[in-house]
RODO-2510 file (C-alpha; in nm, 4 decimals, decimal comma):
residues 298
     n   res          X          Y          Z
     1     m     0,0000     0,0000     0,0000
     2     t     0,1384     0,3399    -0,0907
     3     r     0,1810     0,6038     0,1770
     4     w    -0,0923     0,8074     0,0055
     5     l    -0,3380     0,5211     0,0305
     6     a    -0,2353     0,4630     0,3916
     7     a    -0,3080     0,8288     0,4657
     8     v    -0,6489     0,7996     0,3016
     9     t    -0,7200     0,4864     0,5055
    10     i    -0,6458     0,6518     0,8408
    11     a    -0,8384     0,9656     0,7439
    12     v    -1,1444     0,7641     0,6500
    13     a    -1,1121     0,5522     0,9637
    14     m    -1,1348     0,8750     1,1617
    15     l    -1,4314     1,0042     0,9641
    16     w    -1,6199     0,6801     1,0131
    17     l    -1,5312     0,6585     1,3806
    18     g    -1,6888     1,0009     1,4273
    19     v    -1,9760     0,9597     1,6657
    20     g    -2,3288     1,0786     1,6256
    21     v    -2,6538     1,1481     1,7975
    22     g    -2,9832     1,0351     1,6544
    23     a    -3,2108     1,2657     1,4661
    24     h    -3,4102     1,3968     1,7636
    25     g    -3,2768     1,6818     1,9735
    26     q    -3,2486     1,6998     2,3485
    27     q    -3,5688     1,6899     2,5512
    28     p    -3,6592     1,6323     2,9168
    29     a    -3,5483     1,2832     3,0190
    30     a    -3,8975     1,1641     3,1158
    31     g    -4,0284     1,2662     2,7743
    32     a    -3,7314     1,0988     2,6051
    33     a    -3,8064     0,7747     2,7886
    34     a    -4,1662     0,7847     2,6714
    35     a    -4,0479     0,8592     2,3175
    36     l    -3,8166     0,5575     2,3200
    37     h    -4,0976     0,3300     2,4406
    38     a    -4,3166     0,4707     2,1624
    39     k    -4,0402     0,4044     1,9105
    40     r    -4,0341     0,0395     2,0163
    41     l    -4,4064     0,0089     1,9503
    42     e    -4,3687     0,1795     1,6119
    43     l    -4,0896    -0,0590     1,5104
    44     q    -4,2574    -0,3820     1,6243
    45     p    -4,3288    -0,5138     1,2712
    46     k    -3,9625    -0,4679     1,1728
    47     l    -3,8336    -0,5967     1,5073
    48     q    -4,0380    -0,9142     1,4645
    49     a    -3,9475    -0,9821     1,0988
    50     n    -3,6092    -0,8869     0,9547
    51     s    -3,2957    -1,0303     0,7965
    52     f    -3,0992    -1,0274     1,1242
    53     g    -3,2984    -1,3100     1,2820
    54     e    -3,3336    -1,1118     1,6063
    55     p    -3,5327    -0,8062     1,7215
    56     l    -3,3058    -0,5483     1,5580
    57     v    -3,3608    -0,2618     1,3137
    58     l    -3,0741    -0,0780     1,1421
    59     s    -3,1154     0,2323     0,9283
    60     s    -2,8938     0,4965     0,7685
    61     r    -2,9431     0,8338     0,6035
    62     e    -2,7265     1,0537     0,3846
    63     s    -2,7786     1,4224     0,3059
    64     n    -2,5549     1,6693     0,1263
    65     d    -2,3333     1,7241     0,4285
    66     r    -2,4280     1,4655     0,6932
    67     l    -2,4340     1,0902     0,7499
    68     e    -2,6378     0,9179     1,0217
    69     g    -2,6951     0,5601     1,1312
    70     d    -2,9135     0,4047     1,4002
    71     v    -2,9639     0,0643     1,5574
    72     y    -3,2742    -0,0128     1,7633
    73     a    -3,2945    -0,3502     1,9352
    74     e    -3,4546    -0,5516     2,2114
    75     v    -3,1771    -0,7019     2,4234
    76     a    -3,1905    -0,9722     2,6903
    77     r    -3,0120    -0,7713     2,9618
    78     p    -3,1447    -0,6273     3,2894
    79     f    -3,1665    -0,2490     3,2778
    80     a    -2,9736    -0,2022     3,6034
    81     q    -2,6818    -0,4062     3,4703
    82     v    -2,6401    -0,1944     3,1584
    83     e    -2,7108     0,1350     3,3326
    84     g    -2,4428     0,0724     3,5924
    85     a    -2,1784    -0,0106     3,3320
    86     f    -2,2277     0,2922     3,1078
    87     r    -2,2797     0,5801     3,3477
    88     t    -1,9047     0,6467     3,3800
    89     p    -1,6330     0,7481     3,1313
    90     a    -1,4399     0,4345     3,2300
    91     g    -1,7346     0,2108     3,1395
    92     i    -1,7846     0,3864     2,8053
    93     c    -1,4135     0,3489     2,7280
    94     e    -1,4313    -0,0245     2,7951
    95     l    -1,7095    -0,0466     2,5361
    96     l    -1,5471     0,1750     2,2720
    97     f    -1,2100    -0,0011     2,2962
    98     l    -1,3620    -0,3222     2,1590
    99     h    -1,3965    -0,1546     1,8160
   100     l    -1,1106    -0,2746     1,5955
   101     n    -0,9997     0,0802     1,5020
   102     v    -0,9895     0,2178     1,8585
   103     r    -0,6288     0,1923     1,9746
   104     s    -0,6935     0,3435     2,3180
   105     c    -0,9629     0,5235     2,5160
   106     t    -0,8775     0,7368     2,8170
   107     p    -1,1542     0,8448     3,0594
   108     s    -1,1339     1,1618     3,2655
   109     s    -1,3445     1,3826     3,4916
   110     g    -1,2759     1,7416     3,5820
   111     a    -1,4086     2,0931     3,6095
   112     d    -1,5285     2,0793     3,2490
   113     g    -1,7176     1,7537     3,3091
   114     d    -1,6626     1,3958     3,1960
   115     r    -1,4597     1,3249     2,8829
   116     v    -1,3221     1,0330     2,6824
   117     a    -1,0116     1,0691     2,4642
   118     l    -0,9817     0,8287     2,1704
   119     l    -0,6735     0,7271     1,9765
   120     v    -0,7903     0,5656     1,6520
   121     g    -0,6345     0,4258     1,3380
   122     p    -0,6347     0,1351     1,0924
   123     k    -0,4707    -0,1977     1,1670
   124     r    -0,0957    -0,1558     1,1849
   125     a    -0,0302    -0,3829     0,8879
   126     q    -0,2091    -0,1252     0,6705
   127     a    -0,0696     0,2010     0,8053
   128     p     0,1803     0,1593     1,0897
   129     g     0,2044     0,4621     1,3153
   130     m    -0,0815     0,6527     1,1481
   131     q    -0,3230     0,7459     1,4231
   132     y    -0,5405     1,0387     1,5280
   133     r    -0,6543     1,1688     1,8671
   134     m    -0,9897     1,3250     1,9520
   135     s    -1,1500     1,4242     2,2800
   136     y    -1,5253     1,3926     2,3381
   137     a    -1,7457     1,5504     2,6009
   138     m    -1,9663     1,2948     2,7731
   139     r    -2,3102     1,3621     2,9185
   140     v    -2,5316     1,1178     3,1104
   141     e    -2,9053     1,1587     3,1654
   142     g    -3,1568     0,9479     3,3521
   143     a    -3,5186     0,9583     3,4597
   144     d    -3,7894     0,8074     3,6716
   145     p    -3,9377     0,5944     3,5124
   146     p    -3,5993     0,4296     3,4406
   147     y    -3,4155     0,5661     3,1389
   148     l    -3,0514     0,6075     3,0397
   149     r    -2,9087     0,8366     2,7735
   150     v    -2,5346     0,8806     2,7199
   151     t    -2,4040     1,1226     2,4561
   152     l    -2,0518     1,1898     2,3311
   153     t    -1,9897     1,5072     2,1332
   154     a    -1,7032     1,6874     1,9610
   155     p    -1,7619     2,0052     1,7585
   156     q    -1,4751     1,9582     1,5126
   157     g    -1,2826     1,6714     1,3586
   158     p    -1,0224     1,6161     1,0860
   159     l    -1,0647     1,7030     0,7190
   160     s    -1,3504     1,9556     0,7430
   161     t    -1,5697     1,7303     0,9572
   162     q    -1,7846     1,8625     1,2421
   163     d    -2,0594     1,7839     1,4918
   164     y    -1,9292     1,4423     1,5894
   165     r    -2,1959     1,2772     1,8052
   166     m    -2,2886     0,9410     1,9540
   167     v    -2,5930     0,8488     2,1577
   168     f    -2,6793     0,5417     2,3600
   169     e    -3,0314     0,5132     2,5035
   170     a    -3,1991     0,2347     2,6981
   171     v    -3,5316     0,1716     2,8724
   172     p    -3,6478    -0,1471     3,0461
   173     i    -3,9071    -0,3663     2,8754
   174     d    -3,9421    -0,5927     3,1785
   175     g    -3,7135    -0,7276     3,4503
   176     s    -3,4791    -0,9058     3,2114
   177     r    -3,5004    -0,7146     2,8813
   178     i    -3,4230    -0,3642     2,7574
   179     f    -3,4905    -0,1653     2,4433
   180     v    -3,1784     0,0146     2,3231
   181     h    -3,0956     0,2774     2,0643
   182     f    -2,7443     0,3407     1,9387
   183     g    -2,7051     0,6424     1,7086
   184     y    -2,3995     0,7553     1,5146
   185     a    -2,3443     1,0520     1,2810
   186     y    -2,1210     1,3366     1,1701
   187     g    -2,1210     1,6330     0,9359
   188     y    -1,8589     1,6846     0,6673
   189     g    -1,7349     1,9292     0,4079
   190     m    -1,5712     1,9114     0,0661
   191     l    -1,2311     1,7845     0,1832
   192     a    -1,3901     1,4986     0,3764
   193     r    -1,6111     1,4105     0,0779
   194     m    -1,3068     1,3947    -0,1499
   195     t    -1,1170     1,1778     0,0991
   196     m    -1,4064     0,9360     0,1346
   197     g    -1,4437     0,9240    -0,2422
   198     a    -1,0782     0,8306    -0,2818
   199     y    -1,1101     0,5546    -0,0227
   200     l    -1,4273     0,4137    -0,1770
   201     a    -1,2575     0,3997    -0,5157
   202     t    -0,9619     0,2030    -0,3755
   203     a    -0,9402     0,0137    -0,0456
   204     g    -1,3127     0,0460     0,0305
   205     r    -1,4544    -0,0347    -0,3113
   206     d    -1,5754    -0,3868    -0,2222
   207     k    -1,7225    -0,3085     0,1201
   208     i    -2,0980    -0,3303     0,1728
   209     g    -2,3516    -0,2293     0,4343
   210     f    -2,6639    -0,3982     0,5696
   211     t    -2,9484    -0,2183     0,3910
   212     v    -3,0788    -0,4101     0,0897
   213     e    -3,1549    -0,1781    -0,2004
   214     g    -3,2821    -0,4395    -0,4453
   215     k    -3,1982    -0,7725    -0,6076
   216     d    -2,9724    -0,8665    -0,8960
   217     t    -3,0783    -1,0725    -1,1984
   218     d    -3,0219    -1,3930    -0,9992
   219     g    -3,2427    -1,2765    -0,7132
   220     r    -2,9559    -1,2086    -0,4740
   221     p    -2,9742    -0,9011    -0,2479
   222     i    -2,7921    -0,5852    -0,3507
   223     h    -2,6544    -0,4176    -0,0382
   224     v    -2,5906    -0,0474     0,0026
   225     r    -2,2349     0,0683    -0,0634
   226     g    -2,0370     0,3863    -0,0186
   227     e    -2,0680     0,6306     0,2697
   228     r    -2,3957     0,4890     0,4025
   229     a    -2,2447     0,1406     0,4111
   230     a    -1,9544     0,2709     0,6185
   231     v    -2,1889     0,4314     0,8714
   232     e    -2,3926     0,1110     0,8934
   233     r    -2,0853    -0,1030     0,9566
   234     n    -1,9655     0,1188     1,2374
   235     v    -2,2988     0,1647     1,4122
   236     m    -2,3330    -0,2149     1,4085
   237     r    -1,9802    -0,2574     1,5490
   238     y    -2,0620    -0,0266     1,8390
   239     y    -2,3940    -0,1981     1,9039
   240     l    -2,2165    -0,5358     1,9133
   241     a    -1,9631    -0,3835     2,1532
   242     l    -2,2557    -0,3073     2,3845
   243     l    -2,3664    -0,6709     2,3670
   244     a    -2,0149    -0,8050     2,4190
   245     h    -1,9417    -0,5750     2,7120
   246     s    -2,2654    -0,6443     2,8948
   247     s    -2,2360    -1,0212     2,8433
   248     v    -1,9313    -1,0457     3,0743
   249     r    -1,9840    -0,9712     3,4425
   250     t    -1,7380    -1,1885     3,6374
   251     g    -1,3618    -1,2298     3,6653
   252     t    -1,0731    -0,9925     3,7137
   253     r    -1,0531    -0,6757     3,5054
   254     e    -0,8040    -0,8429     3,2708
   255     e    -1,0167    -1,1573     3,2421
   256     q    -1,3254    -0,9501     3,1644
   257     m    -1,1439    -0,7530     2,8953
   258     q    -1,0167    -1,0678     2,7233
   259     a    -1,3601    -1,2293     2,7389
   260     r    -1,5236    -0,9159     2,5927
   261     l    -1,2718    -0,8965     2,3084
   262     r    -1,3443    -1,2565     2,2140
   263     a    -1,7187    -1,2051     2,2480
   264     w    -1,7081    -0,8955     2,0235
   265     f    -1,5135    -1,0798     1,7558
   266     v    -1,7560    -1,3737     1,7580
   267     l    -2,0530    -1,1377     1,7272
   268     t    -1,9003    -0,9468     1,4346
   269     e    -1,8252    -1,2697     1,2485
   270     r    -2,2001    -1,3354     1,2330
   271     y    -2,1956    -1,0532     0,9755
   272     a    -1,8659    -1,1398     0,8084
   273     a    -1,9718    -1,0063     0,4668
   274     q    -1,9924    -0,6570     0,6175
   275     l    -1,7617    -0,6637     0,9199
   276     h    -1,4768    -0,9101     0,8716
   277     e    -1,1346    -0,7409     0,8755
   278     y    -0,9155    -0,9625     1,0976
   279     d    -0,8872    -1,3200     1,2040
   280     l    -0,9232    -1,3718     1,5794
   281     a    -0,5520    -1,4149     1,6462
   282     e    -0,4648    -1,0894     1,4679
   283     y    -0,7407    -0,8943     1,6416
   284     l    -0,6356    -1,0192     1,9869
   285     r    -0,2675    -0,9550     1,9122
   286     e    -0,3299    -0,5940     1,8122
   287     k    -0,5529    -0,5321     2,1125
   288     r    -0,2940    -0,6881     2,3420
   289     d    -0,0296    -0,4537     2,2002
   290     d    -0,2670    -0,1567     2,2389
   291     l    -0,3268    -0,2438     2,6036
   292     a     0,0436    -0,2874     2,6683
   293     r     0,1256     0,0544     2,5224
   294     g    -0,1505     0,2085     2,7295
   295     d    -0,0154     0,0532     3,0493
   296     a     0,3385     0,1667     2,9635
   297     a     0,2198     0,5232     2,9126
   298     k     0,0606     0,5501     3,2573
***
């Protein structure tokens, strides 16, 4: 890979790791909880019958200067278990680190509130040493009746990108199940559009998303490609990180991390056509090296 293509790869990795809030704006937490319950009722037909084989709905949208993706799903986890894990910057960092392009995540709290600092980049075999740092403000909301909303925001990013946002919402369905929403989006300008176009014409030309836009002459599904496909892949990776993180509750901190890494990889391989990038050994080796560098830097 040429150095130019490596630079494009890391730039696009950053653009597609930009984090985004869903389409609705902020509202009082009690009203947001009611809205999320209403969204579950609205989506019931799609939650009950879809290509995922589980109660999950994924969607994406593209405008002239913005990309957004959302996952809504019913998950077999107690609300208290998930709420407790994701109310702190440290818990959010544990989740985000599972993503294959997140090299480190550092939580902090101070006078300006809670923050998480990400170091991201492609796998080292593609672009060794090419990484980018961004710092996100974190906000946590809750309500009675039970509701959790966590947002991460950054006003500016690389290559004319802006309004980086992520949202995680959850409400209980009953004592053992929750309804979750994971939203992801960013805005971009001309430089970012050109960079993404270069990537999609080279290293990203064969990558697909989850939305089916039609069928070919043999009746096989035609999946979305391009920028929307990239958003869909990453919102799914973060949603699967939620599942992997919340599936492991026992063991030492190191044992939990290793179990979550393996769980995340297994979950992503269920959608290998969209998400496969590594084999398990390579993924674990890179994450082990990332953790070691993080420990050495402390």
